[in-house]
mmCIF file of the N, C-alpha and C atoms, coordinates in Angstrom:
data_MODEL
# 
_entry.id   MODEL 
# 
loop_
_atom_site.group_PDB 
_atom_site.id 
_atom_site.type_symbol 
_atom_site.label_atom_id 
_atom_site.label_alt_id 
_atom_site.label_comp_id 
_atom_site.label_asym_id 
_atom_site.label_entity_id 
_atom_site.label_seq_id 
_atom_site.pdbx_PDB_ins_code 
_atom_site.Cartn_x 
_atom_site.Cartn_y 
_atom_site.Cartn_z 
_atom_site.occupancy 
_atom_site.B_iso_or_equiv 
_atom_site.pdbx_formal_charge 
_atom_site.auth_seq_id 
_atom_site.auth_comp_id 
_atom_site.auth_asym_id 
_atom_site.auth_atom_id 
_atom_site.pdbx_PDB_model_num 
ATOM 1   N N  . MET A 1 1  ? -31.323 64.733 40.007 1.00 0.00 ? 1  MET A N  1 
ATOM 2   C CA . MET A 1 1  ? -30.386 64.402 38.955 1.00 0.00 ? 1  MET A CA 1 
ATOM 3   C C  . MET A 1 1  ? -30.171 65.629 38.071 1.00 0.00 ? 1  MET A C  1 
ATOM 4   N N  . GLY A 1 2  ? -28.955 65.877 37.670 1.00 0.00 ? 2  GLY A N  1 
ATOM 5   C CA . GLY A 1 2  ? -28.610 67.013 36.828 1.00 0.00 ? 2  GLY A CA 1 
ATOM 6   C C  . GLY A 1 2  ? -28.852 66.729 35.367 1.00 0.00 ? 2  GLY A C  1 
ATOM 7   N N  . ARG A 1 3  ? -28.201 67.511 34.528 1.00 0.00 ? 3  ARG A N  1 
ATOM 8   C CA . ARG A 1 3  ? -28.348 67.293 33.095 1.00 0.00 ? 3  ARG A CA 1 
ATOM 9   C C  . ARG A 1 3  ? -27.082 67.698 32.359 1.00 0.00 ? 3  ARG A C  1 
ATOM 10  N N  . ILE A 1 4  ? -26.957 67.189 31.141 1.00 0.00 ? 4  ILE A N  1 
ATOM 11  C CA . ILE A 1 4  ? -25.837 67.522 30.264 1.00 0.00 ? 4  ILE A CA 1 
ATOM 12  C C  . ILE A 1 4  ? -26.199 68.784 29.487 1.00 0.00 ? 4  ILE A C  1 
ATOM 13  N N  . ILE A 1 5  ? -25.290 69.729 29.471 1.00 0.00 ? 5  ILE A N  1 
ATOM 14  C CA . ILE A 1 5  ? -25.479 70.978 28.738 1.00 0.00 ? 5  ILE A CA 1 
ATOM 15  C C  . ILE A 1 5  ? -24.487 71.002 27.581 1.00 0.00 ? 5  ILE A C  1 
ATOM 16  N N  . LEU A 1 6  ? -24.971 71.333 26.402 1.00 0.00 ? 6  LEU A N  1 
ATOM 17  C CA . LEU A 1 6  ? -24.115 71.422 25.220 1.00 0.00 ? 6  LEU A CA 1 
ATOM 18  C C  . LEU A 1 6  ? -23.562 72.835 25.097 1.00 0.00 ? 6  LEU A C  1 
ATOM 19  N N  . ARG A 1 7  ? -22.269 72.927 24.927 1.00 0.00 ? 7  ARG A N  1 
ATOM 20  C CA . ARG A 1 7  ? -21.591 74.222 24.796 1.00 0.00 ? 7  ARG A CA 1 
ATOM 21  C C  . ARG A 1 7  ? -21.012 74.407 23.399 1.00 0.00 ? 7  ARG A C  1 
ATOM 22  N N  . LEU A 1 8  ? -21.643 73.775 22.410 1.00 0.00 ? 8  LEU A N  1 
ATOM 23  C CA . LEU A 1 8  ? -21.151 73.857 21.039 1.00 0.00 ? 8  LEU A CA 1 
ATOM 24  C C  . LEU A 1 8  ? -21.099 75.300 20.554 1.00 0.00 ? 8  LEU A C  1 
ATOM 25  N N  . ASP A 1 9  ? -22.101 76.096 20.890 1.00 0.00 ? 9  ASP A N  1 
ATOM 26  C CA . ASP A 1 9  ? -22.131 77.490 20.456 1.00 0.00 ? 9  ASP A CA 1 
ATOM 27  C C  . ASP A 1 9  ? -20.918 78.259 20.951 1.00 0.00 ? 9  ASP A C  1 
ATOM 28  N N  . ARG A 1 10 ? -20.520 78.014 22.191 1.00 0.00 ? 10 ARG A N  1 
ATOM 29  C CA . ARG A 1 10 ? -19.366 78.713 22.776 1.00 0.00 ? 10 ARG A CA 1 
ATOM 30  C C  . ARG A 1 10 ? -18.068 78.318 22.064 1.00 0.00 ? 10 ARG A C  1 
ATOM 31  N N  . VAL A 1 11 ? -17.909 77.014 21.817 1.00 0.00 ? 11 VAL A N  1 
ATOM 32  C CA . VAL A 1 11 ? -16.690 76.543 21.159 1.00 0.00 ? 11 VAL A CA 1 
ATOM 33  C C  . VAL A 1 11 ? -16.637 77.054 19.722 1.00 0.00 ? 11 VAL A C  1 
ATOM 34  N N  . MET A 1 12 ? -17.774 77.055 19.040 1.00 0.00 ? 12 MET A N  1 
ATOM 35  C CA . MET A 1 12 ? -17.811 77.584 17.674 1.00 0.00 ? 12 MET A CA 1 
ATOM 36  C C  . MET A 1 12 ? -17.445 79.071 17.659 1.00 0.00 ? 12 MET A C  1 
ATOM 37  N N  . ALA A 1 13 ? -17.949 79.824 18.608 1.00 0.00 ? 13 ALA A N  1 
ATOM 38  C CA . ALA A 1 13 ? -17.627 81.257 18.677 1.00 0.00 ? 13 ALA A CA 1 
ATOM 39  C C  . ALA A 1 13 ? -16.141 81.463 18.948 1.00 0.00 ? 13 ALA A C  1 
ATOM 40  N N  . ASP A 1 14 ? -15.582 80.655 19.853 1.00 0.00 ? 14 ASP A N  1 
ATOM 41  C CA . ASP A 1 14 ? -14.149 80.754 20.157 1.00 0.00 ? 14 ASP A CA 1 
ATOM 42  C C  . ASP A 1 14 ? -13.301 80.471 18.920 1.00 0.00 ? 14 ASP A C  1 
ATOM 43  N N  . ARG A 1 15 ? -13.756 79.527 18.091 1.00 0.00 ? 15 ARG A N  1 
ATOM 44  C CA . ARG A 1 15 ? -13.008 79.124 16.892 1.00 0.00 ? 15 ARG A CA 1 
ATOM 45  C C  . ARG A 1 15 ? -13.387 79.964 15.671 1.00 0.00 ? 15 ARG A C  1 
ATOM 46  N N  . LYS A 1 16 ? -14.376 80.847 15.853 1.00 0.00 ? 16 LYS A N  1 
ATOM 47  C CA . LYS A 1 16 ? -14.852 81.714 14.763 1.00 0.00 ? 16 LYS A CA 1 
ATOM 48  C C  . LYS A 1 16 ? -15.250 80.888 13.537 1.00 0.00 ? 16 LYS A C  1 
ATOM 49  N N  . ILE A 1 17 ? -16.085 79.891 13.768 1.00 0.00 ? 17 ILE A N  1 
ATOM 50  C CA . ILE A 1 17 ? -16.558 79.038 12.683 1.00 0.00 ? 17 ILE A CA 1 
ATOM 51  C C  . ILE A 1 17 ? -18.079 79.112 12.618 1.00 0.00 ? 17 ILE A C  1 
ATOM 52  N N  . SER A 1 18 ? -18.590 79.207 11.417 1.00 0.00 ? 18 SER A N  1 
ATOM 53  C CA . SER A 1 18 ? -20.039 79.301 11.229 1.00 0.00 ? 18 SER A CA 1 
ATOM 54  C C  . SER A 1 18 ? -20.670 77.909 11.240 1.00 0.00 ? 18 SER A C  1 
ATOM 55  N N  . LEU A 1 19 ? -21.962 77.900 11.397 1.00 0.00 ? 19 LEU A N  1 
ATOM 56  C CA . LEU A 1 19 ? -22.715 76.652 11.374 1.00 0.00 ? 19 LEU A CA 1 
ATOM 57  C C  . LEU A 1 19 ? -22.547 75.956 10.027 1.00 0.00 ? 19 LEU A C  1 
ATOM 58  N N  . LYS A 1 20 ? -22.588 76.727 8.943  1.00 0.00 ? 20 LYS A N  1 
ATOM 59  C CA . LYS A 1 20 ? -22.435 76.146 7.613  1.00 0.00 ? 20 LYS A CA 1 
ATOM 60  C C  . LYS A 1 20 ? -21.053 75.537 7.434  1.00 0.00 ? 20 LYS A C  1 
ATOM 61  N N  . ASP A 1 21 ? -20.012 76.238 7.863  1.00 0.00 ? 21 ASP A N  1 
ATOM 62  C CA . ASP A 1 21 ? -18.650 75.714 7.739  1.00 0.00 ? 21 ASP A CA 1 
ATOM 63  C C  . ASP A 1 21 ? -18.485 74.429 8.549  1.00 0.00 ? 21 ASP A C  1 
ATOM 64  N N  . LEU A 1 22 ? -19.003 74.421 9.770  1.00 0.00 ? 22 LEU A N  1 
ATOM 65  C CA . LEU A 1 22 ? -18.897 73.218 10.600 1.00 0.00 ? 22 LEU A CA 1 
ATOM 66  C C  . LEU A 1 22 ? -19.684 72.081 9.964  1.00 0.00 ? 22 LEU A C  1 
ATOM 67  N N  . SER A 1 23 ? -20.852 72.381 9.451  1.00 0.00 ? 23 SER A N  1 
ATOM 68  C CA . SER A 1 23 ? -21.673 71.377 8.786  1.00 0.00 ? 23 SER A CA 1 
ATOM 69  C C  . SER A 1 23 ? -20.923 70.747 7.619  1.00 0.00 ? 23 SER A C  1 
ATOM 70  N N  . ASP A 1 24 ? -20.279 71.584 6.821  1.00 0.00 ? 24 ASP A N  1 
ATOM 71  C CA . ASP A 1 24 ? -19.502 71.087 5.678  1.00 0.00 ? 24 ASP A CA 1 
ATOM 72  C C  . ASP A 1 24 ? -18.343 70.204 6.130  1.00 0.00 ? 24 ASP A C  1 
ATOM 73  N N  . ARG A 1 25 ? -17.655 70.599 7.180  1.00 0.00 ? 25 ARG A N  1 
ATOM 74  C CA . ARG A 1 25 ? -16.494 69.844 7.673  1.00 0.00 ? 25 ARG A CA 1 
ATOM 75  C C  . ARG A 1 25 ? -16.886 68.520 8.317  1.00 0.00 ? 25 ARG A C  1 
ATOM 76  N N  . VAL A 1 26 ? -18.025 68.519 9.019  1.00 0.00 ? 26 VAL A N  1 
ATOM 77  C CA . VAL A 1 26 ? -18.429 67.354 9.811  1.00 0.00 ? 26 VAL A CA 1 
ATOM 78  C C  . VAL A 1 26 ? -19.320 66.401 9.024  1.00 0.00 ? 26 VAL A C  1 
ATOM 79  N N  . GLY A 1 27 ? -20.050 66.935 8.042  1.00 0.00 ? 27 GLY A N  1 
ATOM 80  C CA . GLY A 1 27 ? -20.969 66.101 7.285  1.00 0.00 ? 27 GLY A CA 1 
ATOM 81  C C  . GLY A 1 27 ? -22.287 65.862 8.001  1.00 0.00 ? 27 GLY A C  1 
ATOM 82  N N  . VAL A 1 28 ? -22.674 66.817 8.837  1.00 0.00 ? 28 VAL A N  1 
ATOM 83  C CA . VAL A 1 28 ? -23.947 66.775 9.555  1.00 0.00 ? 28 VAL A CA 1 
ATOM 84  C C  . VAL A 1 28 ? -24.748 67.983 9.080  1.00 0.00 ? 28 VAL A C  1 
ATOM 85  N N  . SER A 1 29 ? -26.046 67.809 8.904  1.00 0.00 ? 29 SER A N  1 
ATOM 86  C CA . SER A 1 29 ? -26.880 68.887 8.373  1.00 0.00 ? 29 SER A CA 1 
ATOM 87  C C  . SER A 1 29 ? -26.890 70.108 9.294  1.00 0.00 ? 29 SER A C  1 
ATOM 88  N N  . ASN A 1 30 ? -27.134 71.262 8.669  1.00 0.00 ? 30 ASN A N  1 
ATOM 89  C CA . ASN A 1 30 ? -27.259 72.508 9.439  1.00 0.00 ? 30 ASN A CA 1 
ATOM 90  C C  . ASN A 1 30 ? -28.343 72.384 10.506 1.00 0.00 ? 30 ASN A C  1 
ATOM 91  N N  . VAL A 1 31 ? -29.446 71.733 10.133 1.00 0.00 ? 31 VAL A N  1 
ATOM 92  C CA . VAL A 1 31 ? -30.574 71.587 11.063 1.00 0.00 ? 31 VAL A CA 1 
ATOM 93  C C  . VAL A 1 31 ? -30.146 70.817 12.305 1.00 0.00 ? 31 VAL A C  1 
ATOM 94  N N  . ASN A 1 32 ? -29.447 69.695 12.114 1.00 0.00 ? 32 ASN A N  1 
ATOM 95  C CA . ASN A 1 32 ? -29.026 68.890 13.267 1.00 0.00 ? 32 ASN A CA 1 
ATOM 96  C C  . ASN A 1 32 ? -27.989 69.612 14.111 1.00 0.00 ? 32 ASN A C  1 
ATOM 97  N N  . LEU A 1 33 ? -27.061 70.310 13.472 1.00 0.00 ? 33 LEU A N  1 
ATOM 98  C CA . LEU A 1 33 ? -26.076 71.074 14.242 1.00 0.00 ? 33 LEU A CA 1 
ATOM 99  C C  . LEU A 1 33 ? -26.741 72.221 14.991 1.00 0.00 ? 33 LEU A C  1 
ATOM 100 N N  . SER A 1 34 ? -27.737 72.839 14.376 1.00 0.00 ? 34 SER A N  1 
ATOM 101 C CA . SER A 1 34 ? -28.462 73.917 15.040 1.00 0.00 ? 34 SER A CA 1 
ATOM 102 C C  . SER A 1 34 ? -29.172 73.401 16.284 1.00 0.00 ? 34 SER A C  1 
ATOM 103 N N  . LYS A 1 35 ? -29.764 72.217 16.192 1.00 0.00 ? 35 LYS A N  1 
ATOM 104 C CA . LYS A 1 35 ? -30.412 71.606 17.356 1.00 0.00 ? 35 LYS A CA 1 
ATOM 105 C C  . LYS A 1 35 ? -29.393 71.332 18.449 1.00 0.00 ? 35 LYS A C  1 
ATOM 106 N N  . MET A 1 36 ? -28.192 70.918 18.041 1.00 0.00 ? 36 MET A N  1 
ATOM 107 C CA . MET A 1 36 ? -27.124 70.683 19.014 1.00 0.00 ? 36 MET A CA 1 
ATOM 108 C C  . MET A 1 36 ? -26.724 71.985 19.692 1.00 0.00 ? 36 MET A C  1 
ATOM 109 N N  . LYS A 1 37 ? -26.575 73.036 18.898 1.00 0.00 ? 37 LYS A N  1 
ATOM 110 C CA . LYS A 1 37 ? -26.182 74.341 19.441 1.00 0.00 ? 37 LYS A CA 1 
ATOM 111 C C  . LYS A 1 37 ? -27.168 74.842 20.478 1.00 0.00 ? 37 LYS A C  1 
ATOM 112 N N  . THR A 1 38 ? -28.446 74.584 20.247 1.00 0.00 ? 38 THR A N  1 
ATOM 113 C CA . THR A 1 38 ? -29.465 75.098 21.150 1.00 0.00 ? 38 THR A CA 1 
ATOM 114 C C  . THR A 1 38 ? -29.841 74.090 22.238 1.00 0.00 ? 38 THR A C  1 
ATOM 115 N N  . GLY A 1 39 ? -29.204 72.921 22.231 1.00 0.00 ? 39 GLY A N  1 
ATOM 116 C CA . GLY A 1 39 ? -29.458 71.926 23.265 1.00 0.00 ? 39 GLY A CA 1 
ATOM 117 C C  . GLY A 1 39 ? -30.762 71.179 23.094 1.00 0.00 ? 39 GLY A C  1 
ATOM 118 N N  . LYS A 1 40 ? -31.290 71.167 21.901 1.00 0.00 ? 40 LYS A N  1 
ATOM 119 C CA . LYS A 1 40 ? -32.581 70.527 21.656 1.00 0.00 ? 40 LYS A CA 1 
ATOM 120 C C  . LYS A 1 40 ? -32.437 69.089 21.147 1.00 0.00 ? 40 LYS A C  1 
ATOM 121 N N  . ILE A 1 41 ? -31.418 68.394 21.617 1.00 0.00 ? 41 ILE A N  1 
ATOM 122 C CA . ILE A 1 41 ? -31.231 66.992 21.250 1.00 0.00 ? 41 ILE A CA 1 
ATOM 123 C C  . ILE A 1 41 ? -31.179 66.157 22.527 1.00 0.00 ? 41 ILE A C  1 
ATOM 124 N N  . SER A 1 42 ? -31.450 64.886 22.392 1.00 0.00 ? 42 SER A N  1 
ATOM 125 C CA . SER A 1 42 ? -31.405 64.011 23.566 1.00 0.00 ? 42 SER A CA 1 
ATOM 126 C C  . SER A 1 42 ? -30.277 62.991 23.464 1.00 0.00 ? 42 SER A C  1 
ATOM 127 N N  . ALA A 1 43 ? -29.622 62.921 22.305 1.00 0.00 ? 43 ALA A N  1 
ATOM 128 C CA . ALA A 1 43 ? -28.530 61.962 22.123 1.00 0.00 ? 43 ALA A CA 1 
ATOM 129 C C  . ALA A 1 43 ? -27.593 62.486 21.043 1.00 0.00 ? 43 ALA A C  1 
ATOM 130 N N  . ILE A 1 44 ? -26.351 62.008 21.103 1.00 0.00 ? 44 ILE A N  1 
ATOM 131 C CA . ILE A 1 44 ? -25.367 62.332 20.075 1.00 0.00 ? 44 ILE A CA 1 
ATOM 132 C C  . ILE A 1 44 ? -24.512 61.085 19.844 1.00 0.00 ? 44 ILE A C  1 
ATOM 133 N N  . ARG A 1 45 ? -24.272 60.770 18.607 1.00 0.00 ? 45 ARG A N  1 
ATOM 134 C CA . ARG A 1 45 ? -23.433 59.611 18.274 1.00 0.00 ? 45 ARG A CA 1 
ATOM 135 C C  . ARG A 1 45 ? -21.976 59.954 18.540 1.00 0.00 ? 45 ARG A C  1 
ATOM 136 N N  . PHE A 1 46 ? -21.234 58.955 19.005 1.00 0.00 ? 46 PHE A N  1 
ATOM 137 C CA . PHE A 1 46 ? -19.813 59.179 19.227 1.00 0.00 ? 46 PHE A CA 1 
ATOM 138 C C  . PHE A 1 46 ? -19.124 59.586 17.933 1.00 0.00 ? 46 PHE A C  1 
ATOM 139 N N  . SER A 1 47 ? -19.527 59.013 16.815 1.00 0.00 ? 47 SER A N  1 
ATOM 140 C CA . SER A 1 47 ? -18.895 59.360 15.536 1.00 0.00 ? 47 SER A CA 1 
ATOM 141 C C  . SER A 1 47 ? -19.113 60.839 15.207 1.00 0.00 ? 47 SER A C  1 
ATOM 142 N N  . THR A 1 48 ? -20.290 61.363 15.531 1.00 0.00 ? 48 THR A N  1 
ATOM 143 C CA . THR A 1 48 ? -20.564 62.785 15.311 1.00 0.00 ? 48 THR A CA 1 
ATOM 144 C C  . THR A 1 48 ? -19.742 63.639 16.263 1.00 0.00 ? 48 THR A C  1 
ATOM 145 N N  . LEU A 1 49 ? -19.683 63.236 17.521 1.00 0.00 ? 49 LEU A N  1 
ATOM 146 C CA . LEU A 1 49 ? -18.887 63.962 18.507 1.00 0.00 ? 49 LEU A CA 1 
ATOM 147 C C  . LEU A 1 49 ? -17.412 63.966 18.117 1.00 0.00 ? 49 LEU A C  1 
ATOM 148 N N  . GLU A 1 50 ? -16.918 62.830 17.653 1.00 0.00 ? 50 GLU A N  1 
ATOM 149 C CA . GLU A 1 50 ? -15.521 62.744 17.206 1.00 0.00 ? 50 GLU A CA 1 
ATOM 150 C C  . GLU A 1 50 ? -15.267 63.681 16.035 1.00 0.00 ? 50 GLU A C  1 
ATOM 151 N N  . ALA A 1 51 ? -16.188 63.716 15.062 1.00 0.00 ? 51 ALA A N  1 
ATOM 152 C CA . ALA A 1 51 ? -16.022 64.582 13.894 1.00 0.00 ? 51 ALA A CA 1 
ATOM 153 C C  . ALA A 1 51 ? -16.043 66.058 14.292 1.00 0.00 ? 51 ALA A C  1 
ATOM 154 N N  . ILE A 1 52 ? -16.919 66.414 15.221 1.00 0.00 ? 52 ILE A N  1 
ATOM 155 C CA . ILE A 1 52 ? -16.988 67.800 15.698 1.00 0.00 ? 52 ILE A CA 1 
ATOM 156 C C  . ILE A 1 52 ? -15.692 68.168 16.419 1.00 0.00 ? 52 ILE A C  1 
ATOM 157 N N  . CYS A 1 53 ? -15.222 67.285 17.272 1.00 0.00 ? 53 CYS A N  1 
ATOM 158 C CA . CYS A 1 53 ? -13.970 67.556 18.001 1.00 0.00 ? 53 CYS A CA 1 
ATOM 159 C C  . CYS A 1 53 ? -12.795 67.691 17.040 1.00 0.00 ? 53 CYS A C  1 
ATOM 160 N N  . GLU A 1 54 ? -12.766 66.867 16.008 1.00 0.00 ? 54 GLU A N  1 
ATOM 161 C CA . GLU A 1 54 ? -11.705 66.952 15.000 1.00 0.00 ? 54 GLU A CA 1 
ATOM 162 C C  . GLU A 1 54 ? -11.778 68.300 14.273 1.00 0.00 ? 54 GLU A C  1 
ATOM 163 N N  . ALA A 1 55 ? -12.972 68.683 13.841 1.00 0.00 ? 55 ALA A N  1 
ATOM 164 C CA . ALA A 1 55 ? -13.146 69.926 13.086 1.00 0.00 ? 55 ALA A CA 1 
ATOM 165 C C  . ALA A 1 55 ? -12.845 71.159 13.929 1.00 0.00 ? 55 ALA A C  1 
ATOM 166 N N  . LEU A 1 56 ? -13.179 71.108 15.217 1.00 0.00 ? 56 LEU A N  1 
ATOM 167 C CA . LEU A 1 56 ? -12.989 72.264 16.092 1.00 0.00 ? 56 LEU A CA 1 
ATOM 168 C C  . LEU A 1 56 ? -11.694 72.205 16.903 1.00 0.00 ? 56 LEU A C  1 
ATOM 169 N N  . ASP A 1 57 ? -10.933 71.120 16.729 1.00 0.00 ? 57 ASP A N  1 
ATOM 170 C CA . ASP A 1 57 ? -9.691  70.916 17.485 1.00 0.00 ? 57 ASP A CA 1 
ATOM 171 C C  . ASP A 1 57 ? -9.947  71.110 18.979 1.00 0.00 ? 57 ASP A C  1 
ATOM 172 N N  . CYS A 1 58 ? -10.879 70.290 19.502 1.00 0.00 ? 58 CYS A N  1 
ATOM 173 C CA . CYS A 1 58 ? -11.241 70.392 20.907 1.00 0.00 ? 58 CYS A CA 1 
ATOM 174 C C  . CYS A 1 58 ? -11.465 69.007 21.502 1.00 0.00 ? 58 CYS A C  1 
ATOM 175 N N  . GLN A 1 59 ? -11.745 68.971 22.773 1.00 0.00 ? 59 GLN A N  1 
ATOM 176 C CA . GLN A 1 59 ? -12.046 67.745 23.493 1.00 0.00 ? 59 GLN A CA 1 
ATOM 177 C C  . GLN A 1 59 ? -13.555 67.672 23.747 1.00 0.00 ? 59 GLN A C  1 
ATOM 178 N N  . PRO A 1 60 ? -14.116 66.467 23.920 1.00 0.00 ? 60 PRO A N  1 
ATOM 179 C CA . PRO A 1 60 ? -15.551 66.359 24.215 1.00 0.00 ? 60 PRO A CA 1 
ATOM 180 C C  . PRO A 1 60 ? -15.964 67.194 25.422 1.00 0.00 ? 60 PRO A C  1 
ATOM 181 N N  . GLY A 1 61 ? -15.101 67.297 26.405 1.00 0.00 ? 61 GLY A N  1 
ATOM 182 C CA . GLY A 1 61 ? -15.399 68.087 27.595 1.00 0.00 ? 61 GLY A CA 1 
ATOM 183 C C  . GLY A 1 61 ? -15.512 69.581 27.326 1.00 0.00 ? 61 GLY A C  1 
ATOM 184 N N  . ASP A 1 62 ? -14.995 70.030 26.181 1.00 0.00 ? 62 ASP A N  1 
ATOM 185 C CA . ASP A 1 62 ? -15.154 71.431 25.802 1.00 0.00 ? 62 ASP A CA 1 
ATOM 186 C C  . ASP A 1 62 ? -16.574 71.707 25.315 1.00 0.00 ? 62 ASP A C  1 
ATOM 187 N N  . ILE A 1 63 ? -17.236 70.655 24.829 1.00 0.00 ? 63 ILE A N  1 
ATOM 188 C CA . ILE A 1 63 ? -18.571 70.776 24.241 1.00 0.00 ? 63 ILE A CA 1 
ATOM 189 C C  . ILE A 1 63 ? -19.664 70.355 25.216 1.00 0.00 ? 63 ILE A C  1 
ATOM 190 N N  . LEU A 1 64 ? -19.370 69.350 26.044 1.00 0.00 ? 64 LEU A N  1 
ATOM 191 C CA . LEU A 1 64 ? -20.358 68.795 26.967 1.00 0.00 ? 64 LEU A CA 1 
ATOM 192 C C  . LEU A 1 64 ? -20.025 69.181 28.402 1.00 0.00 ? 64 LEU A C  1 
ATOM 193 N N  . GLU A 1 65 ? -21.042 69.574 29.135 1.00 0.00 ? 65 GLU A N  1 
ATOM 194 C CA . GLU A 1 65 ? -20.861 69.941 30.539 1.00 0.00 ? 65 GLU A CA 1 
ATOM 195 C C  . GLU A 1 65 ? -21.981 69.319 31.355 1.00 0.00 ? 65 GLU A C  1 
ATOM 196 N N  . TYR A 1 66 ? -21.641 68.782 32.513 1.00 0.00 ? 66 TYR A N  1 
ATOM 197 C CA . TYR A 1 66 ? -22.658 68.216 33.403 1.00 0.00 ? 66 TYR A CA 1 
ATOM 198 C C  . TYR A 1 66 ? -22.973 69.235 34.479 1.00 0.00 ? 66 TYR A C  1 
ATOM 199 N N  . ASP A 1 67 ? -24.246 69.602 34.585 1.00 0.00 ? 67 ASP A N  1 
ATOM 200 C CA . ASP A 1 67 ? -24.692 70.549 35.610 1.00 0.00 ? 67 ASP A CA 1 
ATOM 201 C C  . ASP A 1 67 ? -25.541 69.789 36.620 1.00 0.00 ? 67 ASP A C  1 
ATOM 202 N N  . ARG A 1 68 ? -24.940 69.530 37.757 1.00 0.00 ? 68 ARG A N  1 
ATOM 203 C CA . ARG A 1 68 ? -25.595 68.752 38.815 1.00 0.00 ? 68 ARG A CA 1 
ATOM 204 C C  . ARG A 1 68 ? -26.842 69.452 39.348 1.00 0.00 ? 68 ARG A C  1 
ATOM 205 N N  . SER A 1 69 ? -26.841 70.781 39.358 1.00 0.00 ? 69 SER A N  1 
ATOM 206 C CA . SER A 1 69 ? -27.936 71.517 39.963 1.00 0.00 ? 69 SER A CA 1 
ATOM 207 C C  . SER A 1 69 ? -29.127 71.734 39.021 1.00 0.00 ? 69 SER A C  1 
ATOM 208 N N  . ALA A 1 70 ? -28.916 71.565 37.724 1.00 0.00 ? 70 ALA A N  1 
ATOM 209 C CA . ALA A 1 70 ? -30.004 71.790 36.767 1.00 0.00 ? 70 ALA A CA 1 
ATOM 210 C C  . ALA A 1 70 ? -30.895 70.568 36.679 1.00 0.00 ? 70 ALA A C  1 
ATOM 211 N N  . PRO A 1 71 ? -32.199 70.780 36.618 1.00 0.00 ? 71 PRO A N  1 
ATOM 212 C CA . PRO A 1 71 ? -33.099 69.626 36.470 1.00 0.00 ? 71 PRO A CA 1 
ATOM 213 C C  . PRO A 1 71 ? -32.924 68.992 35.098 1.00 0.00 ? 71 PRO A C  1 
ATOM 214 N N  . SER A 1 72 ? -33.013 67.672 35.060 1.00 0.00 ? 72 SER A N  1 
ATOM 215 C CA . SER A 1 72 ? -32.903 66.986 33.789 1.00 0.00 ? 72 SER A CA 1 
ATOM 216 C C  . SER A 1 72 ? -34.174 67.189 32.986 1.00 0.00 ? 72 SER A C  1 
ATOM 217 N N  . GLU A 1 73 ? -34.112 66.884 31.721 1.00 0.00 ? 73 GLU A N  1 
ATOM 218 C CA . GLU A 1 73 ? -35.277 67.020 30.850 1.00 0.00 ? 73 GLU A CA 1 
ATOM 219 C C  . GLU A 1 73 ? -36.397 66.079 31.293 1.00 0.00 ? 73 GLU A C  1 
ATOM 220 N N  . GLU A 1 74 ? -36.055 64.989 31.970 1.00 0.00 ? 74 GLU A N  1 
ATOM 221 C CA . GLU A 1 74 ? -37.037 64.006 32.387 1.00 0.00 ? 74 GLU A CA 1 
ATOM 222 C C  . GLU A 1 74 ? -37.752 64.425 33.673 1.00 0.00 ? 74 GLU A C  1 
ATOM 223 N N  . ASP A 1 75 ? -37.131 65.341 34.455 1.00 0.00 ? 75 ASP A N  1 
ATOM 224 C CA . ASP A 1 75 ? -37.733 65.761 35.741 1.00 0.00 ? 75 ASP A CA 1 
ATOM 225 C C  . ASP A 1 75 ? -38.944 66.648 35.523 1.00 0.00 ? 75 ASP A C  1 
# 
């Protein structure tokens, strides 16, 4: 089984937005967004994903990627 990879860092770099600016726009703490950027989370609320997509003018697929070949965190 593969795993979901978060590409938030790439989208933020493309949009030239800092963690603090995104945090302010989305209403999620810097700490939680930082964990998202580094892939150190196991779940994300749809409301948070929607807010991030709104702030970054992107689609969920721009942030989330499924890698079939990568081992999941549970493996």
